[in-house]
VOBA-1610 file (N, C-alpha, C; in pm, whole numbers, padded with zeros to 5 digits, always signed):
BEGIN
Unk-00841-08020+00041Unk-00918-08088+00182Unk-00867-08209+00202Unk-00824-08174+00365Unk-00770-08313+00402Unk-00931-08396+00467Unk-00925-08557+00409Unk-00976-08620+00419Unk-01002-08625+00612Unk-01148-08695+00639Unk-01124-08715+00795Unk-01166-08875+00790Unk-01166-08943+00714Unk-01224-09074+00746Unk-01130-09171+00638Unk-01026-09174+00692Unk-00950-09238+00682Unk-00949-09395+00801Unk-01020-09382+00951Unk-01066-09539+01056Unk-01147-09501+01064Unk-01260-09453+00973Unk-01384-09434+00982Unk-01477-09524+00941Unk-01461-09642+00790Unk-01461-09694+00731Unk-01584-09823+00715Unk-01612-09854+00798Unk-01672-09984+00840Unk-01789-09900+00914Unk-01784-09784+01011Unk-01894-09682+01075Unk-01934-09623+00938Unk-01889-09554+00849Unk-01969-09506+00758Unk-02029-09650+00627Unk-02010-09739+00684Unk-02053-09824+00568Unk-02153-09895+00613Unk-02137-09861+00758Unk-02290-09957+00812Unk-02372-09829+00827Unk-02370-09724+00853Unk-02443-09573+00886Unk-02576-09557+00798Unk-02573-09609+00665Unk-02708-09647+00610Unk-02804-09693+00648Unk-02782-09811+00714Unk-02866-09891+00782Unk-02888-09905+00923Unk-02780-09852+00991Unk-02814-09787+01167Unk-02874-09679+01157Unk-02888-09580+01109Unk-02953-09427+01113Unk-03046-09419+00991Unk-03182-09440+01099Unk-03255-09410+01005Unk-03329-09320+00936Unk-03225-09220+00962Unk-03300-09055+00851Unk-03214-09149+00736Unk-03099-09193+00753Unk-02980-09199+00637Unk-03103-09263+00492Unk-03151-09318+00564Unk-03222-09449+00430Unk-03363-09310+00408Unk-03455-09307+00523Unk-03599-09296+00491Unk-03617-09142+00416Unk-03480-09017+00480Unk-03484-08904+00478Unk-03371-08875+00327Unk-03253-08901+00371Unk-03121-08855+00307Unk-03145-08902+00146Unk-03161-09053+00168Unk-03154-09116+00040Unk-03291-09138-00024Unk-03422-09149+00076Unk-03494-09092-00052Unk-03530-08950-00104Unk-03493-08878-00025Unk-03485-08720-00089Unk-03430-08722-00185Unk-03322-08758-00184Unk-03204-08732-00297Unk-03240-08784-00434Unk-03238-08924-00369Unk-03316-09005-00510Unk-03418-08972-00573Unk-03547-08903-00502Unk-03609-08871-00604Unk-03592-08677-00651Unk-03497-08611-00595Unk-03472-08513-00679Unk-03372-08546-00800Unk-03312-08587-00791Unk-03251-08668-00868Unk-03340-08736-01020Unk-03447-08802-00984Unk-03521-08869-01056Unk-03453-08998-01125Unk-03458-09007-01261Unk-03478-09162-01359Unk-03298-09104-01399Unk-03163-09225-01409Unk-03079-09190-01378Unk-03058-09281-01514Unk-03157-09355-01583Unk-03087-09417-01717Unk-03077-09405-01771Unk-02987-09482-01828Unk-02907-09422-01925Unk-02777-09287-01909Unk-02786-09235-01805Unk-02708-09143-01759Unk-02551-09170-01751Unk-02437-09085-01698Unk-02283-09111-01710Unk-02294-08999-01585Unk-02247-09038-01477Unk-02272-09013-01339Unk-02127-08996-01227Unk-02080-08889-01241Unk-01999-08889-01115Unk-02007-08849-00977Unk-01966-08946-00925Unk-02045-08967-00777Unk-01915-08863-00675Unk-01873-08763-00711Unk-01804-08651-00602Unk-01804-08684-00484Unk-01692-08737-00422Unk-01682-08776-00277Unk-01780-08867-00249Unk-01737-09020-00293Unk-01818-09107-00339Unk-01858-09185-00187Unk-01731-09188-00102Unk-01739-09277+00014Unk-01729-09408+00016Unk-01811-09508+00073Unk-01793-09639+00082Unk-01892-09652-00066Unk-01893-09585-00150Unk-01973-09616-00274Unk-02089-09682-00269Unk-02164-09657-00167Unk-02285-09683-00102Unk-02411-09583-00321Unk-02402-09513-00312Unk-02505-09448-00407Unk-02423-09455-00563Unk-02290-09476-00540Unk-02250-09531-00693Unk-02357-09666-00740Unk-02344-09710-00646Unk-02364-09871-00651Unk-02481-09873-00684Unk-02587-09802-00607Unk-02706-09743-00656Unk-02758-09723-00822Unk-02698-09624-00845Unk-02718-09535-00946Unk-02697-09666-01022Unk-02569-09730-01013Unk-02542-09836-01142Unk-02651-10001-01145Unk-02695-09958-01075Unk-02828-10060-01030Unk-02952-10005-01084Unk-02914-09850-01117Unk-03097-09846-01158Unk-03057-09780-01340Unk-02956-09823-01377Unk-02987-09807-01519Unk-02851-09692-01551Unk-02800-09685-01483Unk-02674-09565-01487Unk-02583-09579-01645Unk-02551-09550-01734Unk-02468-09615-01824Unk-02316-09632-01773Unk-02260-09479-01709Unk-02149-09520-01658Unk-02131-09459-01507Unk-02088-09518-01430Unk-02090-09443-01302Unk-01910-09472-01229Unk-01866-09297-01195Unk-01743-09252-01168Unk-01719-09216-00998Unk-01680-09321-00969Unk-01697-09297-00808Unk-01550-09183-00759Unk-01559-09089-00734Unk-01402-08988-00698Unk-01419-08953-00488Unk-01326-08966-00428Unk-01313-08959-00284Unk-01151-08982-00282Unk-01143-08865-00126Unk-00989-08841-00115Unk-00957-08921+00010Unk-01000-08967+00028Unk-00986-09090+00169Unk-00954-09245+00038Unk-00856-09282+00079Unk-00812-09383+00029Unk-00901-09500+00080Unk-00886-09490+00204Unk-00917-09624+00273Unk-01083-09648+00184Unk-01165-09518+00165Unk-01270-09481+00097Unk-01328-09596-00022Unk-01217-09552-00097Unk-01210-09565-00235Unk-01170-09721-00255Unk-01071-09784-00120Unk-00977-09924-00132Unk-01181-10002-00105Unk-01215-09983+00000Unk-01325-10025+00022Unk-01466-10052-00111Unk-01439-09917-00159Unk-01563-09942-00254Unk-01532-09972-00355Unk-01363-10045-00389Unk-01320-10090-00490Unk-01347-10291-00471Unk-01326-10277-00317Unk-01364-10409-00258Unk-01513-10450-00310Unk-01606-10415-00259Unk-01729-10421-00309Unk-01761-10452-00447Unk-01647-10359-00530Unk-01658-10415-00652Unk-01634-10505-00718Unk-01544-10569-00688Unk-01506-10663-00728Unk-01607-10795-00692Unk-01600-10761-00605Unk-01733-10881-00503Unk-01842-10886-00582Unk-01928-10738-00654Unk-02045-10718-00700Unk-02006-10707-00853Unk-01909-10660-00885Unk-01880-10606-01041Unk-02005-10554-01147Unk-02065-10453-01069Unk-02129-10370-01124Unk-02141-10315-01289Unk-02041-10286-01369Unk-01933-10224-01282Unk-01909-10101-01278Unk-01834-10042-01183Unk-01806-09903-01166Unk-01635-09871-01146Unk-01628-09748-01211Unk-01438-09734-01174Unk-01497-09569-01057Unk-01356-09666-00988Unk-01307-09545-00852Unk-01179-09504-00836Unk-01187-09366-00839Unk-01109-09276-00837Unk-00998-09226-00670Unk-00935-09253-00687Unk-00899-09158-00532Unk-00811-09060-00596Unk-00883-08935-00566Unk-00854-08780-00598Unk-00931-08710-00522Unk-00863-08540-00455Unk-00940-08448-00402Unk-01007-08428-00459Unk-01198-08351-00434Unk-01278-08283-00498Unk-01223-08175-00561Unk-01154-08086-00532Unk-01063-07975-00488Unk-01020-07923-00596Unk-00906-08028-00631Unk-00846-08051-00741Unk-00892-08078-00906Unk-00883-07990-01001Unk-00883-07999-01137Unk-00910-08123-01187Unk-00994-08174-01294Unk-00974-08358-01361Unk-00887-08376-01444Unk-00806-08227-01440Unk-00678-08232-01551Unk-00556-08340-01544Unk-00587-08421-01642Unk-00493-08563-01605Unk-00556-08645-01631Unk-00678-08685-01577Unk-00756-08843-01560Unk-00851-08847-01698Unk-00774-08912-01763Unk-00871-08944-01887Unk-01004-08963-01856Unk-01093-08946-01989Unk-01236-08933-01972Unk-01317-08901-01842Unk-01279-08811-01778Unk-01327-08716-01663Unk-01354-08621-01718Unk-01307-08510-01775Unk-01362-08378-01832Unk-01433-08346-01939Unk-01562-08343-01880Unk-01633-08308-01999Unk-01762-08416-02003Unk-01722-08523-01944Unk-01784-08604-01941Unk-01875-08694-01884Unk-01969-08593-01815Unk-02045-08692-01746Unk-02179-08600-01743Unk-02302-08654-01787Unk-02411-08560-01742Unk-02539-08530-01639Unk-02430-08619-01509Unk-02492-08572-01371Unk-02346-08602-01261Unk-02343-08488-01191Unk-02278-08509-01121Unk-02350-08495-00918Unk-02320-08583-00846Unk-02416-08592-00754Unk-02266-08572-00627Unk-02310-08456-00493Unk-02195-08500-00422Unk-02310-08454-00265Unk-02305-08585-00213Unk-02333-08605-00104Unk-02247-08546+00022Unk-02337-08470+00098Unk-02242-08419+00175Unk-02035-08336+00149Unk-02050-08377+00045Unk-01877-08319+00036Unk-01860-08179+00043Unk-01951-08095+00009Unk-01906-07992+00033Unk-01910-07885+00161Unk-02003-08021+00265Unk-02011-07938+00372Unk-01858-07956+00467Unk-01754-08064+00411Unk-01646-08039+00435Unk-01514-07952+00413Unk-01549-07795+00350Unk-01479-07746+00240Unk-01490-07634+00318Unk-01381-07636+00407Unk-01287-07535+00529Unk-01304-07391+00461Unk-01257-07326+00324Unk-01268-07224+00320Unk-01347-07240+00187Unk-01413-07091+00176Unk-01481-07000+00036Unk-01407-07069-00069Unk-01184-07079-00111Unk-01183-07151-00208Unk-01219-07253-00207Unk-01249-07381-00074Unk-01254-07483-00126Unk-01416-07531-00156Unk-01465-07476-00107Unk-01651-07467-00178Unk-01602-07445-00334Unk-01572-07360-00371Unk-01543-07281-00525Unk-01473-07397-00582Unk-01387-07498-00532Unk-01311-07566-00616Unk-01377-07701-00679Unk-01466-07711-00533Unk-01540-07836-00564Unk-01610-07779-00666Unk-01703-07691-00688Unk-01798-07651-00721Unk-01740-07623-00944Unk-01602-07588-00871Unk-01525-07639-01051Unk-01545-07746-01096Unk-01464-07809-00995Unk-01442-08002-01030Unk-01578-08020-01090Unk-01665-07994-01056Unk-01808-08065-01096Unk-01883-08032-01201Unk-01827-07880-01275Unk-01881-07794-01383Unk-01774-07899-01496Unk-01635-07856-01431Unk-01537-07934-01515Unk-01617-08041-01609Unk-01673-08149-01516Unk-01676-08308-01544Unk-01788-08309-01602Unk-01867-08183-01644Unk-02016-08145-01726Unk-01971-08120-01848Unk-02077-08133-01965Unk-02001-08054-02099Unk-02059-07949-02117Unk-02013-07864-02232Unk-02039-07703-02213Unk-02184-07679-02195Unk-02228-07777-02233Unk-02360-07726-02199Unk-02467-07864-02184Unk-02552-07777-02058Unk-02657-07935-02014Unk-02569-07973-01905Unk-02624-08062-01840Unk-02596-08122-01713Unk-02631-08102-01591Unk-02644-08156-01496Unk-02668-08125-01346Unk-02565-08109-01265Unk-02585-08080-01151Unk-02507-08128-01001Unk-02636-08095-00896Unk-02590-08174-00830Unk-02706-08265-00719Unk-02645-08293-00625Unk-02661-08188-00518Unk-02577-08178-00394Unk-02692-08248-00262Unk-02622-08285-00163Unk-02693-08254-00005Unk-02584-08221+00063Unk-02625-08126+00098Unk-02521-08022+00240Unk-02556-07941+00343Unk-02487-07939+00441Unk-02497-07866+00602Unk-02607-07740+00531Unk-02738-07778+00624Unk-02822-07681+00625Unk-02792-07545+00696Unk-02752-07487+00614Unk-02720-07274+00667Unk-02743-07226+00767Unk-02874-07292+00847Unk-02965-07258+00962Unk-03033-07409+00987Unk-02891-07472+01023Unk-02957-07619+01110Unk-02958-07543+01259Unk-03079-07660+01309Unk-03093-07611+01457Unk-02987-07613+01538Unk-02992-07497+01599Unk-02861-07522+01764Unk-02929-07507+01855Unk-02986-07552+01940Unk-03087-07616+02009Unk-02998-07777+02029Unk-02929-07777+02159Unk-02887-07910+02235Unk-02977-08027+02168Unk-02861-08107+02131Unk-02991-08270+02087Unk-03121-08287+02035Unk-03118-08160+01953Unk-03213-08144+01808Unk-03205-08248+01791Unk-03074-08323+01717Unk-03107-08417+01633Unk-03089-08497+01686Unk-03045-08610+01835Unk-03005-08683+01902Unk-03136-08778+01874Unk-03222-08784+01882Unk-03302-08861+01840Unk-03333-08962+01726Unk-03182-08879+01615Unk-03165-08935+01507Unk-03003-09021+01467Unk-03011-08996+01581Unk-02835-09045+01582Unk-02730-08982+01592Unk-02732-08866+01589Unk-02662-08742+01584Unk-02635-08625+01670Unk-02534-08536+01640Unk-02564-08415+01703Unk-02475-08324+01665Unk-02486-08204+01666Unk-02450-08083+01584Unk-02438-07999+01673Unk-02261-07955+01698Unk-02227-07836+01807Unk-02179-07743+01726Unk-02217-07600+01699Unk-02133-07502+01664Unk-02016-07466+01729Unk-01863-07453+01678Unk-01768-07464+01777Unk-01790-07254+01713Unk-01809-07174+01653Unk-01798-07052+01648Unk-01948-06963+01561Unk-02023-07002+01670Unk-02136-06986+01656Unk-02152-06828+01572Unk-02246-06827+01463Unk-02215-06731+01379Unk-02192-06643+01336Unk-02056-06749+01281Unk-01955-06683+01205Unk-01952-06765+01048Unk-01923-06688+00927Unk-01914-06754+00837Unk-01858-06866+00775Unk-01871-06980+00720Unk-01766-07101+00720Unk-01753-07132+00906Unk-01814-07116+00982Unk-01776-07158+01107Unk-01771-07337+01137Unk-01699-07346+01225Unk-01661-07489+01224Unk-01797-07569+01312Unk-01812-07695+01269Unk-01925-07716+01326Unk-01892-07911+01373Unk-01881-07959+01496Unk-01865-08061+01525Unk-02001-08169+01497Unk-01965-08251+01405Unk-02109-08392+01462Unk-02074-08493+01412Unk-02129-08542+01556Unk-02119-08679+01605Unk-02220-08751+01546Unk-02229-08910+01504Unk-02327-08956+01490Unk-02292-09157+01537Unk-02396-09128+01599Unk-02361-09289+01697Unk-02422-09441+01610Unk-02302-09514+01570Unk-02316-09588+01462Unk-02362-09721+01540Unk-02464-09808+01571Unk-02419-09897+01636Unk-02365-09923+01762Unk-02367-09734+01844Unk-02306-09737+01984Unk-02215-09691+01983Unk-02180-09681+01887Unk-01981-09612+01832Unk-02020-09523+01790Unk-01940-09371+01833Unk-01940-09233+01780Unk-01855-09182+01668Unk-01896-09155+01606Unk-01852-09112+01429Unk-01825-08958+01443Unk-01709-08877+01471Unk-01680-08769+01489Unk-01622-08708+01399Unk-01723-08603+01338Unk-01658-08529+01181Unk-01670-08400+01234Unk-01581-08339+01156Unk-01586-08121+01165Unk-01611-08117+01002Unk-01720-08041+01012Unk-01829-07999+00881Unk-01809-07823+00978Unk-01856-07783+00832Unk-01881-07619+00788Unk-01983-07554+00730Unk-02050-07446+00807Unk-02181-07409+00769Unk-02105-07300+00727Unk-02149-07261+00588Unk-02209-07168+00492Unk-02304-07120+00449Unk-02331-07001+00475Unk-02444-06930+00410Unk-02516-06982+00234Unk-02636-07002+00235Unk-02712-06987+00100Unk-02653-06929+00011Unk-02599-06783+00032Unk-02530-06672-00069Unk-02432-06784-00087Unk-02327-06760-00004Unk-02171-06803-00020Unk-02217-06952-00112Unk-02277-07016-00126Unk-02304-07141-00193Unk-02349-07133-00327Unk-02428-07023-00321Unk-02468-06969-00463Unk-02401-06906-00519Unk-02276-06792-00473Unk-02151-06770-00540Unk-02108-06838-00576Unk-02062-06970-00478Unk-01933-07069-00589Unk-02010-07067-00714Unk-02152-07213-00694Unk-02162-07242-00785Unk-02190-07162-00924Unk-02215-06982-00892Unk-02262-06884-00998Unk-02179-06921-01057Unk-02036-06884-00976Unk-01854-06828-01037Unk-01812-06970-01096Unk-01878-07115-01064Unk-01816-07216-01156Unk-01886-07257-01261Unk-02011-07163-01279Unk-02068-07185-01426Unk-02224-07239-01414Unk-02256-07260-01286Unk-02412-07323-01295Unk-02484-07190-01242Unk-02528-07188-01376Unk-02671-07086-01397Unk-02857-07088-01307Unk-02902-07196-01283Unk-03030-07218-01219Unk-02979-07299-01085Unk-03037-07240-00996Unk-02984-07326-00846Unk-03164-07320-00752Unk-03211-07486-00704Unk-03270-07487-00630Unk-03283-07572-00518Unk-03337-07474-00395Unk-03317-07571-00255Unk-03424-07650-00200Unk-03404-07699-00167Unk-03544-07841-00139Unk-03490-07906-00006Unk-03590-07880+00054Unk-03600-07942+00193Unk-03632-08111+00142Unk-03530-08174+00275Unk-03599-08326+00226Unk-03717-08327+00293Unk-03807-08452+00249Unk-03903-08579+00330Unk-03859-08678+00335Unk-03977-08770+00458Unk-03994-08870+00456Unk-04058-08958+00416Unk-03959-09062+00361Unk-04013-09213+00280Unk-04197-09286+00328Unk-04202-09271+00206Unk-04354-09368+00337Unk-04367-09498+00412Unk-04213-09543+00390Unk-04178-09655+00472Unk-04166-09581+00598Unk-04046-09510+00562Unk-03989-09442+00702Unk-04126-09385+00800Unk-04205-09327+00733Unk-04311-09247+00789Unk-04419-09404+00851Unk-04414-09492+00779Unk-04540-09598+00787Unk-04429-09718+00939Unk-04324-09686+00978Unk-04254-09797+01020Unk-04249-09696+01150Unk-04189-09582+01139Unk-04141-09492+01271Unk-04299-09401+01332Unk-04403-09343+01227Unk-04451-09270+01283Unk-04418-09072+01232Unk-04550-09081+01214Unk-04504-08907+01198Unk-04473-08857+01289Unk-04461-08857+01417Unk-04398-08762+01557Unk-04275-08819+01589Unk-04217-08903+01512Unk-04061-08972+01545Unk-04018-08856+01425Unk-04047-08829+01335Unk-03994-08740+01213Unk-03990-08567+01276Unk-04149-08528+01301Unk-04196-08409+01315Unk-04010-08298+01354Unk-03973-08356+01426Unk-03867-08268+01468Unk-03763-08234+01405Unk-03718-08356+01343Unk-03653-08295+01200Unk-03703-08246+01057Unk-03807-08229+01048Unk-03864-08215+00917Unk-03887-08073+00966Unk-03920-08025+01083Unk-03906-07854+01094Unk-03804-07787+01064Unk-03665-07899+01135Unk-03506-07824+01123Unk-03455-07917+01081Unk-03443-07964+00946Unk-03264-08081+00878Unk-03279-08050+00936Unk-03119-08079+00907Unk-02991-08092+00933Unk-02954-08049+00794Unk-02983-08153+00726Unk-02939-08113+00580Unk-03064-08054+00496Unk-02966-08018+00356Unk-03089-07949+00215Unk-03084-08034+00115Unk-03123-08013-00019Unk-03096-08034-00133Unk-03051-07959-00249Unk-02943-07943-00328Unk-02945-07822-00378Unk-02947-07883-00524Unk-02985-07809-00614Unk-02978-07871-00774Unk-02981-07765-00840Unk-02823-07791-00917Unk-02808-07673-00983Unk-02788-07731-01186Unk-02792-07623-01242Unk-02796-07660-01374Unk-02706-07547-01417Unk-02672-07603-01544Unk-02576-07479-01662Unk-02678-07426-01724Unk-02810-07488-01756Unk-02920-07385-01803Unk-02938-07227-01721Unk-03009-07139-01761Unk-03035-07053-01654Unk-03281-07134-01633Unk-03280-07039-01536Unk-03428-07103-01487Unk-03465-06988-01368Unk-03555-07047-01326Unk-03649-06935-01237Unk-03539-06966-01053Unk-03467-07079-01036Unk-03413-07124-00938Unk-03583-07100-00744Unk-03456-07134-00683Unk-03569-07087-00567Unk-03497-07155-00449Unk-03553-07078-00328Unk-03479-07132-00233Unk-03608-07221-00108Unk-03605-07328-00063Unk-03703-07378+00044Unk-03747-07312+00136
//
């Protein structure tokens, strides 16, 4: 899976503060879904600049490893680590590759997190490989895989998400695995990315084949601070049709569900 972030590190690093939905919807919803990480061993799969990895460590995670396919992202995260000394380990590796050959990663985690990582899977094979990597990182029994990914039925109306600093444009509308152009404006500068829309059924098949038995889809919500600062009317269109959903998968059987 080819990384698209080689020249966009600074924009990605600034996006959490520049795009209000990242802090008040994405981060708030993900961290609420995960709950306490105190004492957990966490793998951040597709960690980017390491913003979530640093959060997990600060919130009491016993061990945190960040992995990303973009060398520039990993170097940025390592620079933060040298300055802040959490401690966190960062690994330069594509999430579609098995963990074989990397000491201390196979079956070594309680929680695997992937923020938009699966949205960059260009084929069912890549999607399945990422899920398999997540499963390999967890023990034979127990463990969770929590991710945020592109909504299988995001709003195709032009400009629906522009109010939140981004646009989504389908290149091949209606096609399974269709290419989608995502453009985010970070302090007025465009960050253009190519992502892929897969149906919920395809995601679930990839997770099931990897060994995850209980799969739950959750719609995002807005933090109280976000509601207070921006008002409910600001968020209403996004909450009606969010661009991303949260998926929680475990190795234990359960009811599951779709938001």
